[in-house]
VEXFIMI-21911 format. One record per residue (C-alpha): x, y, z; residue in one letter. Coordinates in steps of 0.02 Angstrom, whole numbers, plus 32768, in hexadecimal, padded with zeros to 4 digits. Layout:
VEXFIMI-21911
   east   north     up   residu
      X       Y      Z        A
...
***
This chain:
VEXFIMI-21911
   east   north     up   residu
   7FFA    8000   8000        M
   80A5    806F   7FFF        K
   8083    80B8   7F73        N
   7FB9    80AB   7F6B        T
   7F54    814E   7FAE        Y
   7E96    8113   7FC2        L
   7E75    807F   8034        P
   7E60    7FCA   7FDF        L
   7E04    7F32   7FFF        D
   7E68    7E8B   7FD7        M
   7E36    7DDA   7FB8        L
   7EA9    7D76   7FC4        F
   7E65    7CE6   7F51        I
   7E96    7C36   7F36        G
   7EBD    7BCD   7E8D        K
   7DFF    7B75   7E8E        D
   7DCF    7C27   7E8B        G
   7D8B    7C2F   7F50        K
   7DBB    7CBF   7FB6        I
   7E1D    7C8B   8044        R
   7E47    7D41   8098        T
   7DFB    7DD4   809A        I
   7E52    7E72   80C8        K
   7DE0    7F0E   80DB        E
   7E11    7FCD   80C9        N
   7EDD    7F99   80AC        A
   7F14    8056   810F        E
   7F57    80C7   8065        P
   8015    80F2   806F        L
   801F    805B   80E3        S
   80D4    7FF2   80E5        E
   808E    7F70   8158        A
   8089    7EB9   8126        I
   7FDF    7E8B   80EA        I
   7FE0    7DD6   8113        D
   7F57    7D4E   808C        S
   7F65    7CDC   812A        K
   7F9D    7C4B   80B8        G
   7FBA    7C1B   8007        P
   7F80    7C6F   7F92        I
   7F86    7C83   7ED7        D
   7F23    7D31   7EAF        Y
   7EF1    7DD9   7F0F        V
   7E63    7E53   7EB1        L
   7E74    7F06   7EF9        E
   7DCB    7F4F   7F05        L
   7D93    7FEE   7F39        N
   7D93    7FFD   800B        G
   7CE5    7FD4   803C        G
   7CBC    7F74   7F9B        T
   7CD3    7EC2   801A        V
   7C4B    7F33   8098        K
   7BD5    7F6D   800D        R
   7BBC    7ED1   7FA5        L
   7BD7    7E3E   803E        G
   7C51    7DE3   8000        I
   7C9B    7D71   8073        R
   7D0B    7CE9   8085        T
   7CE1    7C30   801F        G
   7CAC    7CAB   7F8A        N
   7CDD    7C77   7ECC        R
   7D38    7D0B   7E58        V
   7D23    7CB5   7DB9        E
   7D83    7D13   7D11        N
   7DA2    7CDB   7C6B        E
   7E75    7CD5   7CA2        L
   7E4D    7C7A   7D3D        M
   7E00    7BF7   7CD6        Q
   7E7C    7BDE   7C50        S
   7F25    7BDB   7CE5        L
   7EC2    7B50   7D20        R
   7EA3    7AEB   7C67        K
   7F5D    7AFF   7C4B        A
   7F83    7AA6   7CE8        Q
***
């Protein structure tokens, strides 16, 4: 977040597309480590407050064409 000027919600996502961990409203300009609390394959950054507004929770799935292509290639 060192060079980020707005709070972000961060979704830490496994290879299967499941959200493993969520960090809401990460502090802008902070150099603190944001721990995924385990192995992950993707991070999706959203504007701060989006997780709460949309009711996103751990265990939800994220899907997109790139992730599907990468799974098929393995």
